[in-house]
Residue frames relative to the residue before (quaternion, step in Angstrom):
aa qw qx qy qz dx dy dz
X 1.0000 0.0000 0.0000 0.0000 0.00 0.00 0.00
X 0.4186 -0.6730 0.5403 0.2828 3.56 -1.00 0.77
X 0.4487 -0.6816 0.5177 0.2571 3.54 -1.25 0.58
X 0.4577 0.6599 -0.4547 0.3852 3.63 1.32 0.14
X 0.2652 -0.7538 0.5859 0.1346 3.60 -0.83 1.04
X 0.7832 0.0005 0.0343 0.6208 3.56 0.89 -0.94
X 0.3878 -0.7471 0.4949 0.2157 3.55 -0.58 1.22
X 0.2211 -0.7508 0.6102 0.1226 3.60 -0.90 0.99
X 0.1489 -0.8381 0.5247 -0.0145 3.58 -0.64 1.17
X 0.1188 -0.7398 0.6574 0.0799 3.55 -1.08 0.78
X 0.2488 -0.7465 0.6082 0.1042 3.51 -1.06 0.99
X 0.0560 -0.7834 0.6184 0.0277 3.48 -0.86 0.97
X 0.7414 0.2158 -0.2349 0.5904 3.51 -0.35 1.36
X 0.0171 0.8524 -0.5186 0.0649 3.63 -0.17 1.17
X 0.3559 0.7344 -0.4801 0.3216 3.52 1.17 0.76
X 0.8888 -0.1226 0.0714 0.4358 3.48 -1.42 -0.55
X 0.7597 0.4032 -0.2444 0.4479 3.60 0.50 -1.16
X 0.5976 0.5243 -0.3668 0.4832 3.58 1.13 -0.47
X 0.6877 0.4901 -0.2596 0.4684 3.61 0.87 -0.98
X 0.7413 0.4399 -0.2398 0.4466 3.58 0.93 -0.92
X 0.8179 0.2381 -0.0917 0.5157 3.60 1.07 -0.81
X 0.7610 0.4448 -0.2543 0.3980 3.53 0.38 -1.25
X 0.7214 0.4576 -0.2586 0.4510 3.62 0.68 -1.12
X 0.6792 0.4705 -0.3260 0.4595 3.63 0.69 -0.85
X 0.6784 0.5012 -0.2993 0.4461 3.56 1.00 -0.86
X 0.6725 0.4906 -0.2969 0.4679 3.56 0.93 -0.83
X 0.5957 0.5778 -0.3502 0.4343 3.59 1.18 -0.76
X 0.6433 0.5243 -0.3203 0.4568 3.62 1.06 -0.52
X 0.6851 0.4331 -0.2800 0.5144 3.59 1.28 -0.16
X 0.1319 0.8469 -0.5067 0.0931 3.61 1.12 0.70
X 0.6436 0.5199 -0.3471 0.4416 3.68 1.09 -0.47
X 0.7466 0.3752 -0.2112 0.5071 3.55 1.28 -0.26
X 0.7888 0.2746 -0.1156 0.5376 3.58 1.18 -0.59
X 0.1268 -0.7299 0.6601 0.1245 3.53 -1.40 0.33
X 0.2677 -0.7465 0.5909 0.1480 3.58 -0.69 1.04
X 0.0361 -0.8785 0.4736 -0.0510 3.51 -0.06 1.41
X 0.8274 0.1188 -0.0518 0.5465 3.59 1.17 -0.39
X 0.1461 -0.7929 0.5914 -0.0129 3.58 -0.94 1.04
X 0.0244 0.8069 -0.5886 0.0430 3.58 -0.78 1.01
X 0.1600 0.7519 -0.6268 0.1273 3.53 -1.05 0.83
X 0.5484 -0.6189 0.4459 0.3426 3.55 -1.10 0.72
X 0.6695 0.3768 -0.2770 0.5772 3.62 1.31 -0.23
X 0.3658 -0.7835 0.4450 0.2330 3.58 -0.25 1.20
X 0.6479 0.5359 -0.3407 0.4206 3.56 1.03 -0.70
X 0.6299 0.5214 -0.3505 0.4567 3.54 1.19 -0.52
X 0.6357 0.5196 -0.3045 0.4828 3.53 1.05 -0.63
X 0.6620 0.4958 -0.2958 0.4780 3.54 1.08 -0.85
X 0.6391 0.5142 -0.3257 0.4702 3.61 1.02 -0.68
X 0.6540 0.5027 -0.3065 0.4750 3.62 0.99 -0.75
X 0.6544 0.5236 -0.3075 0.4506 3.55 1.09 -0.78
X 0.6239 0.5428 -0.3097 0.4692 3.50 1.17 -0.95
X 0.7447 0.4178 -0.2614 0.4501 3.66 0.81 -0.92
X 0.8208 0.2769 -0.0900 0.4914 3.62 0.90 -0.90
X 0.6772 0.5074 -0.3172 0.4282 3.62 1.16 -0.27
X 0.4438 -0.6399 0.5280 0.3387 3.52 -1.18 -0.63
X 0.7492 -0.3802 0.2779 0.4658 3.54 -1.32 -0.10
X 0.7347 0.4350 -0.2273 0.4683 3.63 1.07 -0.53
X 0.4070 0.7342 -0.4442 0.3130 3.59 1.35 -0.01
X 0.2810 -0.7581 0.5632 0.1706 3.52 -0.95 0.91
X 0.1712 -0.7709 0.6035 0.1101 3.53 -1.26 0.50
X 0.0803 -0.7968 0.5977 -0.0390 3.49 -0.95 1.08
X 0.2587 -0.6909 0.6395 0.2162 3.50 -1.57 0.25
X 0.6912 0.3693 -0.2496 0.5689 3.56 1.28 -0.25
X 0.4049 -0.7527 0.4633 0.2341 3.59 -0.54 1.20
X 0.6131 0.5719 -0.3540 0.4145 3.56 1.13 -0.69
X 0.5509 0.5641 -0.3875 0.4776 3.64 1.18 -0.47
X 0.6616 0.5188 -0.3065 0.4464 3.55 0.83 -1.04
X 0.6972 0.5019 -0.2865 0.4241 3.57 0.91 -0.93
X 0.5377 0.6263 -0.3714 0.4251 3.63 1.34 -0.37
X 0.5982 0.5790 -0.3545 0.4257 3.56 1.26 -0.45
X 0.2936 -0.8053 0.4966 0.1365 3.61 -0.20 1.25
X 0.6038 0.5648 -0.3648 0.4283 3.65 1.15 -0.38
X 0.5779 0.5831 -0.3719 0.4332 3.65 1.17 -0.31
X 0.2753 -0.7875 0.5367 0.1264 3.57 -0.76 1.19
X 0.8214 0.1604 0.0147 0.5472 3.53 0.91 -1.02
X 0.1462 -0.7681 0.6199 0.0659 3.51 -1.08 0.73
X 0.1408 -0.7495 0.6369 0.1132 3.61 -0.95 0.87
X 0.2267 -0.7793 0.5765 0.0940 3.63 -0.71 1.21
X 0.0201 0.8227 -0.5589 0.1016 3.57 -0.40 1.30
X 0.4123 0.7397 -0.4261 0.3182 3.59 1.20 0.71
X 0.7124 -0.3913 0.3367 0.4754 3.66 -1.19 0.06
X 0.6425 -0.5875 0.3225 0.3716 3.66 -0.99 0.76
X 0.6084 0.6101 -0.3617 0.3560 3.58 0.93 -0.75
X 0.7543 0.3791 -0.2069 0.4945 3.54 1.17 -0.71
X 0.3591 0.7566 -0.4853 0.2511 3.60 1.18 0.09
X 0.6872 0.4948 -0.2973 0.4411 3.58 0.78 -1.02
X 0.7048 0.4976 -0.2846 0.4179 3.52 0.65 -1.16
X 0.6983 0.4648 -0.2832 0.4649 3.65 0.79 -1.01
X 0.6476 0.5255 -0.3226 0.4476 3.57 0.99 -0.89
X 0.6713 0.4895 -0.3107 0.4617 3.63 0.84 -0.84
X 0.6384 0.5105 -0.3200 0.4790 3.56 0.95 -0.84
X 0.6483 0.4871 -0.3363 0.4790 3.69 0.88 -0.86
X 0.6451 0.5200 -0.3280 0.4537 3.66 0.82 -0.88
X 0.6957 0.4870 -0.2737 0.4515 3.57 0.85 -0.98
X 0.6969 0.4073 -0.2942 0.5117 3.63 1.17 -0.32
X 0.6500 -0.6022 0.2843 0.3661 3.50 1.19 0.55
X 0.4873 0.6253 -0.4420 0.4198 3.58 1.24 0.60
X 0.3918 -0.6165 0.6200 0.2864 3.46 -1.38 0.58
X 0.1845 -0.8194 0.5382 0.0704 3.65 -1.01 0.76
X 0.1294 -0.6808 0.7171 0.0747 3.43 -1.17 0.97
X 0.0715 -0.8036 0.5909 -0.0005 3.57 -0.63 1.25
X 0.4338 -0.7020 0.4867 0.2865 3.57 -0.82 0.87
X 0.5552 -0.6174 0.4265 0.3587 3.58 -1.05 0.68
X 0.5824 -0.2108 -0.7825 -0.0640 1.45 -2.30 1.09
X 0.7001 -0.4688 0.3072 0.4424 3.52 -1.28 0.37
X 0.7633 -0.1916 0.1538 0.5976 3.67 0.85 -0.92
X 0.6634 -0.5326 0.3628 0.3804 3.47 -1.36 0.27
X 0.7894 0.0523 -0.0358 0.6106 3.63 1.17 -0.38
X 0.6620 -0.5410 0.3525 0.3806 3.56 -1.32 0.38
X 0.5822 0.5826 -0.3911 0.4107 3.62 1.07 -0.48
X 0.6886 0.4721 -0.2657 0.4821 3.48 1.00 -0.96
X 0.6345 0.5160 -0.3277 0.4731 3.58 1.06 -0.66
X 0.6185 0.5258 -0.3464 0.4701 3.64 1.02 -0.73
X 0.6257 0.5228 -0.3503 0.4609 3.62 0.95 -0.71
X 0.6304 0.5381 -0.3148 0.4626 3.58 0.99 -0.75
X 0.6702 0.5183 -0.2706 0.4571 3.49 1.01 -0.99
X 0.6546 0.5108 -0.2773 0.4834 3.52 1.09 -0.89
X 0.6395 0.5182 -0.3304 0.4619 3.61 1.01 -0.79
X 0.6247 0.5130 -0.3432 0.4784 3.66 0.95 -0.81
X 0.6722 0.4793 -0.3088 0.4723 3.62 0.79 -0.88
X 0.6842 0.4900 -0.3078 0.4439 3.62 0.85 -0.88
X 0.7312 0.4241 -0.2313 0.4816 3.62 0.94 -0.79
X 0.3625 -0.7351 0.4995 0.2807 3.56 1.04 -0.65
X 0.5179 0.6117 -0.4362 0.4091 3.52 1.26 0.42
X 0.5328 -0.6510 0.4490 0.3011 3.47 -1.21 0.61
X 0.0669 -0.7807 0.6212 0.0093 3.53 -1.14 0.82
X 0.0422 0.7781 -0.6251 0.0453 3.56 -0.92 0.91
X 0.3076 -0.7428 0.5705 0.1678 3.51 -1.30 0.51
X 0.5351 -0.7040 0.3805 0.2707 3.61 -0.93 0.97
X 0.2402 0.7327 -0.6050 0.1985 3.60 0.34 1.15
X 0.1041 -0.8773 0.4684 0.0124 3.52 0.36 1.31
X 0.5565 0.6441 -0.3738 0.3685 3.54 1.33 -0.37
X 0.5219 0.6128 -0.4112 0.4278 3.52 1.28 -0.09
X 0.6892 0.5008 -0.2703 0.4485 3.56 1.25 -0.46
X 0.4425 0.6664 -0.4726 0.3699 3.55 1.23 0.19
X 0.6314 -0.5560 0.3903 0.3740 3.56 -1.23 0.61
X 0.6919 0.4716 -0.3023 0.4555 3.59 0.88 -0.93
X 0.6408 0.5195 -0.3455 0.4473 3.60 1.00 -0.69
X 0.6450 0.5350 -0.3129 0.4471 3.58 0.97 -0.85
X 0.6622 0.5011 -0.2801 0.4815 3.54 1.03 -1.01
X 0.6722 0.4802 -0.3151 0.4672 3.66 0.81 -0.82
X 0.6226 0.5180 -0.3420 0.4765 3.62 0.98 -0.81
X 0.6467 0.5096 -0.3316 0.4606 3.61 0.87 -0.80
X 0.6288 0.5273 -0.3353 0.4628 3.63 0.94 -0.79
X 0.6706 0.4829 -0.3096 0.4703 3.53 0.95 -0.89
X 0.6711 0.4979 -0.3202 0.4464 3.62 0.84 -0.85
X 0.6946 0.4461 -0.2856 0.4868 3.62 1.03 -0.67
X 0.5323 -0.6790 0.3915 0.3199 3.66 1.17 0.06
X 0.3258 0.7775 -0.4883 0.2258 3.58 1.28 0.34
X 0.7164 0.4325 -0.2507 0.4867 3.59 1.09 -0.55
X 0.4495 -0.6712 0.4453 0.3861 3.55 1.34 -0.24
X 0.7403 -0.2778 0.2818 0.5436 3.56 -0.95 -0.92
X 0.1865 -0.7694 0.6020 0.1044 3.64 -0.54 1.10
X 0.0368 -0.8370 0.5432 -0.0547 3.56 -0.37 1.30
X 0.7772 0.1880 -0.1657 0.5772 3.59 1.24 -0.08
X 0.0563 0.7918 -0.6068 0.0410 3.52 -0.95 0.85
X 0.2191 -0.7285 0.6316 0.1493 3.54 -1.33 0.54
X 0.1652 -0.7517 0.6332 0.0821 3.59 -0.91 0.89
X 0.1839 -0.8411 0.5086 0.0111 3.49 -0.56 1.37
X 0.1975 0.7511 -0.6193 0.1149 3.62 -0.83 0.81
X 0.2675 0.7910 -0.4858 0.2581 3.51 0.60 1.27
X 0.0161 -0.7587 0.6510 0.0166 3.53 -0.95 0.94
X 0.4960 -0.6646 0.4719 0.2994 3.54 -1.05 0.69
X 0.7200 -0.1892 0.1151 0.6577 3.56 1.05 -0.96
X 0.3419 0.7427 -0.5128 0.2618 3.53 -0.06 1.26
X 0.1877 0.8048 -0.5405 0.1578 3.49 0.80 1.04
X 0.3555 -0.7366 0.5175 0.2516 3.63 -0.69 1.00
X 0.2243 -0.8302 0.5047 0.0751 3.54 -0.58 1.28
X 0.5944 0.5575 -0.3515 0.4608 3.61 1.29 0.10
X 0.7980 0.3524 -0.1954 0.4481 3.58 -1.29 0.03
X 0.6875 -0.4680 0.3886 0.3968 3.55 -1.17 -0.74
X 0.2897 0.8168 -0.4763 0.1482 3.60 1.19 0.29
X 0.7220 0.4278 -0.2309 0.4924 3.64 1.13 -0.69
X 0.5789 0.5749 -0.3610 0.4517 3.59 1.39 0.08
X 0.3482 -0.7888 0.4738 0.1788 3.49 -0.30 1.37
X 0.6477 0.5192 -0.3389 0.4427 3.65 0.95 -0.73
X 0.7340 0.4106 -0.2644 0.4720 3.63 0.94 -0.58
X 0.7434 0.3981 -0.1924 0.5019 3.57 1.17 -0.71
X 0.4105 -0.7172 0.4777 0.2982 3.63 1.09 -0.60
X 0.7923 -0.1796 0.1165 0.5713 3.56 1.35 -0.15
X 0.5466 -0.6457 0.4204 0.3279 3.61 -1.16 -0.19
X 0.8473 0.0104 0.0089 0.5309 3.62 -0.74 -1.00
X 0.6163 0.5525 -0.3965 0.3971 3.68 0.85 -0.59
X 0.7497 0.3819 -0.2227 0.4925 3.55 0.79 -1.02
X 0.6619 0.5348 -0.3042 0.4282 3.61 1.21 -0.47
X 0.8185 0.0939 -0.0412 0.5652 3.51 0.67 -1.17
X 0.5581 0.6105 -0.3975 0.3973 3.60 1.04 -0.43
X 0.5966 0.5799 -0.3399 0.4385 3.59 1.23 -0.74
X 0.6183 0.5289 -0.3623 0.4546 3.69 1.05 -0.57
X 0.6826 0.5091 -0.2795 0.4435 3.54 0.91 -1.10
X 0.6767 0.4829 -0.3056 0.4642 3.53 0.97 -0.91
X 0.6060 0.5523 -0.3591 0.4458 3.62 0.98 -0.72
X 0.6770 0.4767 -0.3115 0.4662 3.59 0.92 -0.86
X 0.6421 0.5465 -0.3277 0.4262 3.59 0.95 -0.76
X 0.6864 0.4524 -0.2738 0.4992 3.58 0.98 -0.94
X 0.6339 0.5217 -0.3461 0.4541 3.63 1.06 -0.61
X 0.6561 0.5127 -0.3320 0.4432 3.56 0.97 -0.77
X 0.6927 0.4596 -0.2462 0.4984 3.56 1.07 -0.87
X 0.2331 -0.7695 0.5453 0.2371 3.55 1.23 -0.51
X 0.4913 0.6341 -0.3904 0.4519 3.64 1.12 0.83
X 0.0709 0.8084 -0.5777 0.0878 3.54 -0.45 1.17
X 0.5377 0.5925 -0.4152 0.4329 3.65 1.02 0.80
X 0.0469 -0.8159 0.5762 -0.0051 3.62 0.17 1.23
X 0.2320 -0.7993 0.5400 0.1249 3.50 -1.04 0.66
X 0.8012 -0.0214 0.0583 0.5952 3.59 0.85 -0.92
X 0.0922 -0.7994 0.5937 0.0019 3.55 -1.05 0.92
X 0.0225 -0.7707 0.6362 0.0262 3.54 -0.94 0.93
X 0.0055 -0.8385 0.5436 -0.0373 3.68 -0.76 0.84
X 0.1353 -0.7320 0.6622 0.0856 3.43 -1.43 0.44
X 0.0633 -0.7784 0.6244 0.0148 3.55 -1.14 0.80
X 0.1122 -0.8207 0.5598 0.0225 3.55 -0.97 0.84
X 0.1206 -0.7158 0.6811 0.0952 3.49 -1.47 0.57
X 0.2033 0.8366 -0.4746 0.1830 3.48 0.50 1.22
X 0.7713 0.3427 -0.1603 0.5118 3.65 1.21 -0.42
X 0.3781 0.7731 -0.4542 0.2305 3.57 1.25 0.15
X 0.7044 0.4303 -0.2541 0.5041 3.49 1.25 -0.45
X 0.6410 0.4663 -0.3129 0.5232 3.53 1.28 0.35
X 0.0615 0.8692 -0.4871 0.0583 3.67 0.49 1.23
X 0.4421 0.7137 -0.4457 0.3108 3.56 1.25 0.01
X 0.7984 0.3035 -0.2227 0.4699 3.59 -1.04 0.69
X 0.4555 0.6762 -0.4976 0.2961 3.66 1.11 0.05
X 0.5210 -0.6755 0.4423 0.2769 3.55 -1.01 0.94
X 0.7084 0.4131 -0.2427 0.5184 3.59 1.27 -0.40
X 0.6079 -0.5261 0.3416 0.4869 3.57 1.33 0.17
X 0.6499 -0.5669 0.3325 0.3817 3.51 -1.19 0.61
X 0.3149 -0.7205 0.5826 0.2056 3.61 -1.16 0.71
X 0.4704 -0.6465 0.5124 0.3134 3.48 -1.33 0.28
X 0.4553 -0.7369 0.4309 0.2529 3.57 -0.41 1.25
X 0.6292 0.5397 -0.3364 0.4467 3.60 1.08 -0.67
X 0.6929 0.4481 -0.2885 0.4857 3.63 1.07 -0.47
X 0.5616 0.6212 -0.3727 0.3998 3.62 1.27 -0.28
X 0.0269 0.8528 -0.5155 0.0794 3.61 0.01 1.36
X 0.6928 0.4466 -0.2784 0.4930 3.61 1.19 0.12
X 0.7091 -0.4688 0.3313 0.4094 3.55 -1.31 0.15
X 0.3091 -0.7346 0.5436 0.2634 3.58 -1.05 0.41
X 0.7842 0.0198 -0.0626 0.6171 3.58 1.32 -0.14
X 0.0216 0.7733 -0.6336 0.0007 3.53 -1.15 0.55
X 0.1663 -0.7805 0.6024 0.0119 3.52 -1.24 0.74
X 0.0504 -0.8210 0.5686 -0.0079 3.56 -0.91 0.87
X 0.1913 -0.7243 0.6549 0.0995 3.51 -1.30 0.68
X 0.0677 -0.8260 0.5572 -0.0526 3.49 -0.54 1.30
X 0.0748 -0.7678 0.6342 0.0509 3.69 -0.65 1.05
X 0.3036 -0.7647 0.5520 0.1357 3.47 -0.95 1.12
X 0.6950 -0.4873 0.3327 0.4108 3.54 -1.26 0.44
X 0.7379 0.4117 -0.2534 0.4709 3.61 0.92 -0.73
X 0.6568 -0.5537 0.2838 0.4260 3.58 1.28 0.30
X 0.4675 0.6552 -0.4464 0.3910 3.62 1.26 -0.20
X 0.2227 -0.7681 0.5920 0.0996 3.52 -1.33 0.69
X 0.0558 -0.7656 0.6401 0.0329 3.49 -1.08 0.77
X 0.1294 -0.7238 0.6709 0.0961 3.54 -1.08 0.93
X 0.1574 -0.7711 0.6165 0.0212 3.49 -1.24 0.90
X 0.0177 -0.7766 0.6297 -0.0122 3.52 -0.79 1.10
X 0.0469 0.7967 -0.5950 0.0951 3.56 -0.90 1.07
X 0.1625 0.7789 -0.5788 0.1789 3.51 -0.71 1.12
X 0.2820 -0.6937 0.6289 0.2089 3.55 -1.26 0.65
X 0.8031 0.0790 -0.0431 0.5890 3.62 1.16 -0.60
X 0.2285 0.7408 -0.5930 0.2177 3.54 -0.52 1.24
X 0.4485 -0.6852 0.5111 0.2611 3.49 -1.09 0.81
X 0.3252 0.7091 -0.5274 0.3365 3.52 0.53 1.34
X 0.4848 -0.7073 0.4569 0.2365 3.56 -0.81 1.00
X 0.8089 0.2700 -0.1128 0.5099 3.53 0.79 -0.99
X 0.2416 -0.7992 0.5409 0.1016 3.52 -0.40 1.27
X 0.0586 0.7659 -0.6397 0.0271 3.62 -1.05 0.74
X 0.0362 0.8140 -0.5733 0.0861 3.60 -0.71 1.12
X 0.8196 0.0407 -0.0985 0.5630 3.52 -0.95 1.07
X 0.5414 0.5682 -0.4323 0.4440 3.59 0.81 0.97
X 0.1742 -0.7908 0.5763 0.1101 3.56 -1.23 0.41
X 0.2175 -0.7158 0.6423 0.1668 3.59 -1.32 0.36
X 0.0895 -0.8128 0.5755 0.0127 3.59 -0.73 1.04
X 0.0989 -0.7813 0.6146 0.0453 3.57 -1.09 0.81
X 0.0232 -0.8392 0.5419 -0.0385 3.50 -0.52 1.20
X 0.6365 -0.5109 0.3676 0.4459 3.65 -1.11 0.06
X 0.7491 0.4003 -0.2255 0.4773 3.66 1.01 -0.51
X 0.7914 -0.0927 0.0948 0.5967 3.47 1.12 -0.73
X 0.2742 -0.7320 0.5852 0.2160 3.54 -1.31 0.10
X 0.1019 -0.8014 0.5842 0.0780 3.64 -1.22 0.25
X 0.0588 -0.8006 0.5958 0.0246 3.51 -1.09 0.64
X 0.3880 -0.7093 0.5494 0.2111 3.55 -1.08 0.80
X 0.0294 -0.7659 0.6423 -0.0077 3.50 -1.10 0.89
X 0.6413 0.5803 -0.3603 0.3496 3.58 -1.30 -0.18
X 0.5884 -0.5585 0.4592 0.3620 3.50 -1.36 -0.28
X 0.2142 -0.8199 0.5107 0.1452 3.60 -0.14 1.15
X 0.5797 0.6173 -0.3708 0.3812 3.58 1.12 -0.64
X 0.7272 0.3738 -0.2103 0.5359 3.53 1.21 -0.75
X 0.4268 -0.6896 0.4463 0.3783 3.59 1.32 0.17
X 0.4993 0.6424 -0.4449 0.3742 3.54 0.93 0.83
X 0.3793 0.7329 -0.4821 0.2943 3.49 1.27 0.53
X 0.1855 -0.7799 0.5949 0.0584 3.59 -1.29 0.47
X 0.3144 -0.7385 0.5657 0.1890 3.60 -1.09 0.36
X 0.1493 -0.7515 0.6381 0.0758 3.51 -1.15 0.88
X 0.1730 -0.7829 0.5916 0.0853 3.49 -0.63 1.15
X 0.0939 -0.7962 0.5956 0.0503 3.55 -1.19 0.58
X 0.1098 0.7867 -0.5975 0.1099 3.56 -0.98 0.86
X 0.3995 -0.6623 0.5489 0.3169 3.55 -1.21 -0.36
X 0.1350 0.7781 -0.5979 0.1374 3.58 -0.97 0.92
X 0.8301 0.1179 -0.1447 0.5255 3.57 -1.09 0.82
X 0.6646 -0.5348 0.2775 0.4419 3.52 1.15 0.77
X 0.6612 0.4582 -0.2896 0.5187 3.58 1.29 0.31
X 0.4768 -0.6050 0.5501 0.3226 3.48 -1.43 0.42
X 0.1055 -0.8257 0.5540 -0.0165 3.54 -0.83 1.09
X 0.0950 -0.7684 0.6296 0.0651 3.57 -1.00 0.80
X 0.0064 -0.7770 0.6291 0.0204 3.63 -1.04 0.72
X 0.1943 -0.8127 0.5471 0.0495 3.52 -0.83 1.14
X 0.4019 -0.6841 0.5507 0.2590 3.58 -1.01 0.87
X 0.6863 -0.5248 0.3276 0.3824 3.51 -1.26 0.49
X 0.3640 -0.7332 0.5347 0.2096 3.58 -1.05 0.71
X 0.5044 0.6940 -0.4025 0.3195 3.53 1.28 -0.40
X 0.2772 -0.7317 0.5966 0.1785 3.60 -1.06 0.70
X 0.7413 -0.3610 0.2616 0.5017 3.62 0.94 0.40
X 0.5742 -0.5847 0.4438 0.3624 3.57 -1.37 -0.02
X 0.5157 -0.7015 0.4057 0.2781 3.47 -0.63 1.11
X 0.8560 0.0968 -0.1068 0.4965 3.63 -0.88 0.86
X 0.4510 0.6465 -0.4763 0.3896 3.54 1.25 0.51
X 0.2403 -0.8421 0.4675 0.1205 3.53 -0.24 1.20
X 0.5385 0.6313 -0.4049 0.3842 3.60 1.27 -0.19
X 0.5945 0.5665 -0.3736 0.4313 3.60 1.19 -0.27
X 0.4797 -0.6447 0.5127 0.3023 3.61 -0.93 1.02
X 0.5941 -0.5457 0.4856 0.3368 3.51 -1.26 0.78
X 0.0658 -0.8263 0.5592 0.0142 3.66 -0.53 1.10
X 0.2852 0.7615 -0.5219 0.2578 3.58 1.19 0.51
X 0.5087 -0.7081 0.3895 0.2968 3.54 -0.66 1.08
X 0.6261 0.5518 -0.3203 0.4482 3.55 1.13 -0.76
X 0.6378 0.5279 -0.2974 0.4755 3.51 1.11 -0.86
X 0.6854 0.4961 -0.2768 0.4555 3.52 0.89 -1.05
X 0.5920 0.5409 -0.3539 0.4814 3.61 1.13 -0.70
X 0.6951 0.4841 -0.2817 0.4507 3.59 0.75 -1.06
X 0.6668 0.5199 -0.3044 0.4387 3.56 0.98 -0.81
X 0.6718 0.4684 -0.3070 0.4848 3.55 0.93 -0.83
X 0.6345 0.5233 -0.3243 0.4673 3.63 1.03 -0.72
X 0.6810 0.4557 -0.3045 0.4856 3.69 0.79 -0.89
X 0.6257 0.5211 -0.3509 0.4624 3.63 0.99 -0.78
X 0.6385 0.5394 -0.3068 0.4552 3.60 1.01 -0.78
X 0.6100 0.5148 -0.3259 0.5066 3.62 1.20 -0.64
X 0.7154 0.4762 -0.2693 0.4347 3.58 0.68 -1.14
X 0.8053 0.3090 -0.1472 0.4840 3.57 0.87 -0.97
X 0.4227 -0.7197 0.4474 0.3213 3.53 1.45 0.33
X 0.3722 0.7027 -0.5245 0.3044 3.59 0.79 1.07
X 0.5785 -0.5761 0.4386 0.3756 3.53 -1.29 -0.32
X 0.4437 -0.6575 0.5225 0.3127 3.58 -0.93 0.79
X 0.5924 -0.5969 0.4053 0.3585 3.55 -1.17 0.60
X 0.7304 0.3263 -0.2106 0.5619 3.50 1.06 -0.78
X 0.1854 -0.8157 0.5445 0.0607 3.51 -0.41 1.30
X 0.5298 -0.6449 0.4212 0.3548 3.62 -0.93 0.84
X 0.6000 0.5544 -0.3972 0.4181 3.66 0.94 -0.40
X 0.6582 0.4831 -0.3162 0.4832 3.56 1.10 -0.58
X 0.6330 0.4985 -0.3228 0.4966 3.65 1.04 -0.77
X 0.5910 0.5720 -0.3706 0.4315 3.64 1.06 -0.49
X 0.6596 0.5059 -0.3006 0.4676 3.49 1.01 -0.91
X 0.5698 0.5603 -0.3681 0.4754 3.64 1.11 -0.77
X 0.6787 0.5015 -0.3051 0.4413 3.64 0.76 -0.99
X 0.6471 0.5447 -0.3209 0.4262 3.47 0.92 -0.92
X 0.7109 0.4635 -0.2688 0.4556 3.57 0.93 -0.93
X 0.5882 0.5400 -0.3473 0.4917 3.61 1.17 -0.67
X 0.6567 0.5151 -0.2978 0.4633 3.59 0.86 -0.91
X 0.6605 0.5174 -0.2868 0.4623 3.55 1.02 -0.83
X 0.6214 0.5315 -0.3298 0.4718 3.55 1.03 -0.71
X 0.6578 0.4950 -0.3057 0.4783 3.53 0.94 -0.93
X 0.6626 0.5232 -0.2952 0.4473 3.59 0.96 -0.91
X 0.6694 0.4860 -0.2976 0.4766 3.55 1.01 -0.82
X 0.6210 0.5425 -0.3371 0.4543 3.53 1.02 -0.77
X 0.7123 0.4468 -0.2657 0.4716 3.64 0.95 -0.84
X 0.7663 0.3762 -0.2047 0.4788 3.57 0.97 -0.74
X 0.3727 -0.7406 0.4767 0.2921 3.58 1.22 -0.34
X 0.6124 0.5540 -0.3452 0.4460 3.58 1.21 0.43
X 0.4919 -0.5729 0.5358 0.3779 3.58 -1.19 0.37
X 0.2491 -0.7463 0.6043 0.1255 3.59 -1.19 0.80
X 0.2273 -0.7615 0.5952 0.1191 3.53 -0.87 1.04
X 0.1470 -0.7957 0.5842 0.0633 3.53 -0.97 0.94
X 0.4310 -0.6987 0.5134 0.2501 3.55 -1.12 0.73
């Protein structure tokens, strides 16, 4: 058991993902955590976060290294642009903090490996923000895979497709700060789910394609039109991944694609005994799974419930995936357990994403060890 009674947390990066997921989720764990420090390069953003989620003693910083000097902080959440994930995470681990780093783990596998090594060297816990594992449909499908209901799953599709959903705020279209576009942004969630369902982290060969075909067509975007001159990343990317055991995963990721049916952070699985496909709205935790098999000489489909519970019924535990992610992470800190998302797994995701980009650029298949 850890000797920590109430986990003291520092937030580095107080922008969108901190405001939308980390801070609201952690605030629901007030009996277990104390939000004690807030850091952002924009002081007003850190001050606003501290005012809303901190207390009278909360500290505010613009330099994350100053925050890390506070030896009373137990845990740091890294919610900054992708390019700084590795540096900040390693510095935090080296100063004795456990780290929850927002996805993706890093902009490339070299940086991700440094993070992994730092966690092992310091003995501190490290997890990556793949909150989609905590959805009801994800948990159900993973359980079905673990119990062998699908048999040997030898083919999977990882879906991260938007018709017109380019994020026009922040640094999403800045390749230097993000490392890429939809592949590293939303494709990373879908790939994490696929690998987790298969419990297979041994990729062998990767082939990828990336496109910039629609960057001068900003009309119809759900977040408003983007500036084509600022669009420095791919608008879509696709990968073919062959695993050491022969299993195949295809990955499709796009912010803008002339595709009628959108699917994001969802997977399709094909096994020897049955198949399964995710549908519905995962963002609202209203996703569901349809299983398919053959029985009694017939093809059979069975669908899990689409209901998200009874409206206004307060007896139901909060099942928001961000909250459940935070709860499992904090419990792992307090009870010296393992986070659900292990850094070794997130490292493989980063390896594959990097290989897709490399294959797209070189036109060659990339072999992974």
